[in-house]
Steps between C-alpha positions, in 0.01 A plus 500: 500500500661155508787440259554152353768448235505875443125512440292730722182336635228694678447382857208739580231368723230768518149596391475691179243732349342341188301728279468219247715210387627673186644784710743263672724443198653846484558498872664153493728605215675738731581216742565186294840507319478559125574150384257340742227754419545441129467127550183534703330774295600408148317300236637355184623679188331844475250427780203503257313206656590632847315817413207310346448317832378831643316616200308178472298588807352803320332262255238405758306718743310430827133584511406698811190365688331749727197313633665169596425544874838382617775627731822374651619279206655166601839439332542151633518200271576131487726382216686169483336415834676796669310756702632842404409845614558643150529375144817713457814281523876539466636335186828315495718799432871412508801651684316729740829544683572758223245723678545415866744308724220271630353452154232227471497453874356848558258456210380168646459662842287781362274274290446266793404797719237603247354151444621498136672227290875526438689317223877469519735447205765238423726805450417660842772675702375313804471122535178312476513412863578849624228655287247250622609553858451877464142431394445322835266237360312721255433338165773526238561362154836410356592589140720265307730601213542150369862401464655278239633311809203299637685443828492878554125506435453210749710673759322832498154334486596282801618808687179688411285215619704479819434873548126437470422680176148446371568488126767505226493779242677373185622792284494397136554831317867549583678224310733782389529844644337793326735755346527733802673816381517665841722216626719532192534874540577460880731205449287341768612185678339373818709628794326283756488123493163330431455278810342203332758486223772535765367204693390263222711569202856574401429865409360752752394769254744751640708669228268371228246671282148366465584352152773284661263384776224414250755297302497242770124477484305274265470647149232244412182461709211284405171383642686186606711714739189641664379144556843388636522784749141445618567133552830549673388784729161374591399868528277717274700619203408845359642563152626864471550694175182393320387747235281293273199269546689226322777494762243503775338191351834326474592580859165382642517191289840421658358532849553864588302612802506862404566731204711810553436762232810720471747643250774519764431870555610579145839351561493216248336515159492859388235576240237286675168627620441657838429216738153621600392488132564128499331413834138476404544247215719286720260507791216406263702199381581399854127530590543457869679161485798642689578837662647778295777737630576818305785747506681761286428876520265500803540831686153609608201368695302530174752276331450237770121531446523472129729196510260314732199598287691380188548151655795505749471356847822652636675814377879538554693826521883498494714800446316749721526276801880471443518884478307515834745244639788726415325800654392339827567133529214280623315800632524673169365191315209482743421867435502442124277192534259685722477777245414274206245320709346838599481600133347167407243519781403846380446374147302206632271735691447737205437203271238359735691177571502370852716189457767366268235270357303813407806654337551191291136528376538872413478596131768733367426774253685503167483856370758613243600842621 
């Protein structure tokens, strides 16, 4: 363990056995300190929407196809002009230093090794430059929590461009923090500085709760902000936190280059639908004009398959990879990514789909069990 400001960080660097992604949570809870684990694992209020994110995947089923004459499914894809070995990506999950001393740097290293896309957060424990360097040239996106201070926005966008990121993810569903009861129960405040806040703003995040950090972010975000960030950055802007076709239309109309369907892993508006239940209608509204990224509740290869068949182009998984990070560092994250890719390839084979394009054409069943 590494101890920073009294907080114990895992510093493990070892392969781990991964039965499945869901099994990692209980193992990681034994390693990550209570406050940090509560922040990572918790949703908002009574976690109702968090639970629906998993249940939503039971609302659709995958048809098996036995005479498709295919083998060795190909997981590779090209999205946003990026050649990727898998459609599974790392979302911009904040403060990974709560799980491991090397945080986002080890996650970036693992995703680069597996040919997968990594997104890093404004609220990362590691700096934009250090996280990008750990990826050693592999494609990364940078996620922006838009600040009230436009100079801060410019500074982090400039740093991200300097680091070679391929796109900006603008999070729009966190203008205030969800009511996260685990953080209240644990009296949780971030024990480790957030590197980008430390470098570019007066506050570093250390000693603050997420509500205090969000208070410095913009409480009002409009389509004009999407346009402004796209024009300033000159990079593709993907709008994250979309849960309705109407907001997807507004984002695309403002120049968004991608739509990111997400309910923030059940951490924001509690009482909303499971994210997967919103995906199909949004993808139909987008109608191929821009790529669609999806997250919230993905834990199985079948979930990845269903999300792609419902209209996603990339599928992001957050918490399980952070649990794997705590358990084994970069090697642990690689093991977890290999396991979900193995599960997904198995489903592709049994569903008679050779390529990602085939998966996206697959019809899902809709039986009410």
